[in-house]
C-alpha positions, -999 to +999 in steps of 0.1 A: +500-384+418+472-412+411+452-390+395+474-373+378+477-404+362+447-415+355+439-382+338+466-384+316+459-419+313+427-418+303+426-387+277+455-405+257+431-437+257+396-414+251+422-396+219+435-427+203+406-450+209+386-424+191+411-423+163+405-461+160+374-465+160+370-443+134+402-461+111+381-488+124+349-483+106+358-464+069+380-495+063+375-514+036+368-551+060+384-578+067+373-608+041+372-643+061+372-676+047+340-687+067+343-722+053+380-721+065+378-701+089+417-683+104+418-699+142+410-667+161+375-672+141+349-663+168+371-662+195+382-627+198+385-610+235+355-589+236+357-547+239+352-553+281+383-576+285+403-556+269+395-531+282+404-549+314+435-560+302+443-526+301+431-510+330+450-540+350+481-523+330+476-488+339+467-496+375+505-519+377+522-488+365+502-463+390+516-479+414+551-481+408+551-444+400+539-438+431+567-459+446+588-440+425+602-466+406+602-443+377+591-413+362+568-401+332+583-371+312+561-345+320+538-333+291+545-297+272+525-276+245+548-295+223+531-325+230+497-310+223+509-299+193+519-330+176+490-348+189+473-322+163+490-324+134+501-367+140+458-372+138+459-342+108+486-364+087+478-399+104+441-393+085+451-384+051+475-413+050+445-437+057+432-444+027+470-446+016+469-482+041+435-491+033+440-498-007+474-515-002+456-538+023+427-541+002+450-549-024+478-571-007+509-542-017+533-544+006+562-535-017+563-505-033+592-488-023+624-484-040+654-513-041+683-499-019+708-518-014+727-511+014+692-527+025+684-561+032+652-574+012+630-586+042+633-544+050+617-537+019+587-537+028+552-518+037+552-524+074+510-519+086+510-516+052+524-483+060+531-458+032+572-458+027+572-483+047+599-474+079+622-454+050+615-422+051+612-390+078+575-391+067+571-420+078+589-416+112+574-385+120+533-409+120+549-444+132+542-428+170+506-416+161+499-453+143+514-470+170+498-450+197+464-454+181+470-495+172+474-499+217+446-467+222+473-444+238+492-480+257+520-487+237+545-453+260+528-472+289+540-507+276+576-498+264+584-480+300+580-521+313+616-526+299+628-498+323+617-528+350+649-544+352+673-519+344+664-504+377+678-532+392+709-533+380+713-499+376+710-499+409+734-533+423+761-513+389+759-477+393+742-451+367+774-447+343+774-476+325+773-487+286+738-491+270+730-497+233+693-496+214+693-521+191+656-506+167+656-475+181+628-463+157+617-423+165+633-421+195+604-418+218+611-450+237+654-426+248+636-401+261+622-420+289+652-436+296+673-407+298+649-388+320+654-414+342+690-426+335+711-395+332+739-402+336+735-438+313+758-436+284+736-446+253+743-449+218+711-451+196+710-476+165+688-484+140+689-498+104+667-475+087+691-441+088+658-417+083+641-430+116+672-421+133+669-388+117+640-382+128+654-399+169+689-376+165+656-341+163+635-356+188+666-362+210+686-329+204+684-319+241+709-350+255+743-344+237+760-367+248+736-398+232+755-412+201+737-426+176+751-456+149+726-466+114+729-505+114+714-530+113+707-551+140+722-589+122+755-568+121+764-546+148+796-523+142+809-523+177+840-540+201+836-571+219+823-568+253+813-527+247+781-527+269+765-532+299+731-528+288+714-538+254+675-526+250+653-535+225+623-525+218+593-541+192+619-551+170+621-588+170+583-591+157+597-579+125+626-599+115+626-636+102+638-659+125+670-666+109+679-629+116+666-630+154+693-659+157+718-634+143+705-606+164+713-629+195+743-636+187+755-600+183+738-591+209+755-616+232+791-604+214+793-569+223+779-577+256+795-576+284+803-608+314+774-607+337+760-572+316+722-574+307+699-578+274+661-567+275+642-576+250+604-559+255+579-572+220+547-586+217+531-610+235+532-651+226+509-676+220+506-682+255+513-659+272+477-648+279+450-671+270+423-644+267+447-623+242+459-653+223+429-649+193+438-613+193+476-624+178+462-646+154+449-620+139+473-593+135+490-608+112+459-618+093+444-577+096+478-562+087+513-565+070+534-584+097+550-607+075+578-622+102+547-624+131+532-654+130+568-676+139+574-648+163+552-660+184+558-696+180+590-690+181+611-706+219+632-669+219+646-684+260+666-713+244+674-694+212+693-666+233+710-699+255+723-708+222+742-672+226+749-672+263+719-650+279+700-664+304+663-652+309+664-647+344+629-617+344+595-621+322+566-600+332+541-598+305+521-560+306+485-561+285+498-571+248+535-570+259+560-587+272+597-581+290+618-598+291+660-604+304+685-617+299+717-620+317+754-624+298+776-658+322 
């Protein structure tokens, strides 16, 4: 298993790193005010340090897989086809992203009275924001390129607290995913926990439609187009709630409302697993990179997120943190409803 894992991760790293380097080379350089430099100026970790941190991530997952903690979905021919198609679409979209970034244009989306203003943005300066199926189909490739092929690995660390919980309670549990996006992670969830009663939710109807197509072989999954801060579920409906890379995409006030809603629909002694970006101080080597991220792309709520005390905010809503784990540029927190 170790050799197969090494080959698979090495291939992903080379493939997506190549895309990242090409996109970085041909992008318009980011202008930095050297008289009033940002906090990350001349403090960025070297490529060698980043590679070492990524190797630690891959080595840790290799051990988890060898210990049979969880399984990685098998790669098939369709995955390779999607990779080449994603590559073509990625490069076709790059000039549009670069133009928005140089013009600081992040609101070329149509108004939608059914969606909150905080959501109507070209996050990452990407075409169509999170509002179309074209964007959803390209999203996974963009994220993997951003993280040099490590995004799926970092997401999978969400499963560690879930594994222990399912072992103690049994697999026939109700599971809610908030911010499902294009649904890639849910394939991994169902592959490892086939008996979980999964409900996927997302504020973007287009992304949820793509998730439905991607997950069409799982006939027992439910889908709900809704906001995380306004969940249309009854009190104490779920045993497990999960959220990956959602919290840094919303304002602080909305984060609090999402915590409140999670507490409402989560059963007593149920768990909420939050996987998102590292925060400042989690790994001092990577702190400058966190500071750089909102400077280099459109992430309007990220700077506050990396400074926010999520544990104390959650505590206000009877969610007690009992688990914390860093995974390269990502952190997983697990909370129990008390």
